[in-house]
Phi, psi and omega in degrees: 000119186291142180238137173274112180282117184269323180210130174244130189052051182278334176237112175233108189277321177224166175298132177085001179283147179297151182276157176244155181229150175227127181233155180236132175221176180187178180208158186208162182209150170207145183172202187226140179235151176231121188262013183099346176231316183228163175251147181215153165286145178224133176210152180202149175227141179219134178245131182244129180257122180238131174239146183210154178198182179219137184276161176297334182283351174100356174271154179262161181206159179180180180200156176217154172211154185241130179256119182259190175280355176221161184284194175126024181262355189258126175259125183235161178292329180296333176265003181086009182066029181241019188237030180278068187285129165067027169224152184210156174227136186219161171226147181205157183181203180293351178268355181117205176225129180248119181241136169238153183123216184278063183200038188269010185239118189291315181292331176298326181281329184248328184279301178073204185227167173285172188293144179248182183225163179088160182279346171250357183100355175052052174072014179056036187285352178278346192262143176250118195298139168277169184279154180304138162227149178292157184294334171259097178230187177226140177228135178239134183227142178216134181232141173222104184060234184280354187249124173242149186227150177215147174221128181230167180206136166285194185292138178297142175062024177249173180301327188250036172286070188269130174264131188219155170211155183205156175220146181220139170237128186222140171236182176295334185264331181202167177210145175229140181222151182217132179227153184224136179229134179238101181262153177305336182244347188215143164249148183214135169249136178232147177221137174223135175237144180225140176218144181247133178231100178063239176273001185253137171237121182250139182232132174228129184236139182232133181227132180240120180244130189292343181265359179245149183288323180245158173284160173250153186217148177213137183230138175220154177223128177248131174231120182254135179229087185071239183271358180255133181231130175255137181233133170230141175215158178216136176234156184233127176059043188306321181252020181063024173236023173086003182288132173245148180224150169219145187212154179221128184217160175228144175225142174234123184268109175285352190080165178067014175094011175253132175217156181251131180222143179215147183204154170226141180209150178243133182245030187075339180244317182225158168256120185239154185208164176197150175216137179184185184245142173243139183233140171231147180205000000 
């Protein structure tokens, strides 16, 4: 993603102090979506402000926030300190990385989802949801070679005080990740494996929730041919209510941050579809 550098060496507190930087990046999309009954135009823009610096002691620090078409980046005492949406503050060094803000779920950081389709994600029908955490949470991450570890928590003493941990082992050819979430009302275990064979990447995700009788599963296959990528996915018991979904999508990368994406999916209730453009800058 291309970034517009707003300030280099913007903050110099004393002679010899490390420089701080503030950069702006963003993304946008436009297209047509069909929800099974009606078609509609859809567009969105997001601007991301990222600040970073390094202390004389050798550790790094930074923050980021996202400006959408609507607000939501401010955490206040009046809201219980739980609404710090889409903004983070971090410090990092040899000890790892500690982030506060909208980043409190360890499996979300390391386990992730199978591949989705469409220029909006087509309703995230490929995803098996992680448990809720408040927007003002904490996440600790540490990596050593191919092994990564994460520990997260939602806001203290809130209804979404979810404790989570995850571990991931990754190489150029494959990766495996395992995560655990402990919510006051629900526990959940997630696992995801990914492997690449030539131009194809296969992902399989399994999720076990202690309040559900059966596991949920999702599978995706991406196949790249130059600038074109074909994606297919299928889920079983995706929302722990027996819902199954299948989807097929195509993406074409024009370069320079512009791509065309289209997809169609069936979720047992409706057949939905979309086609549009994604931009990053």
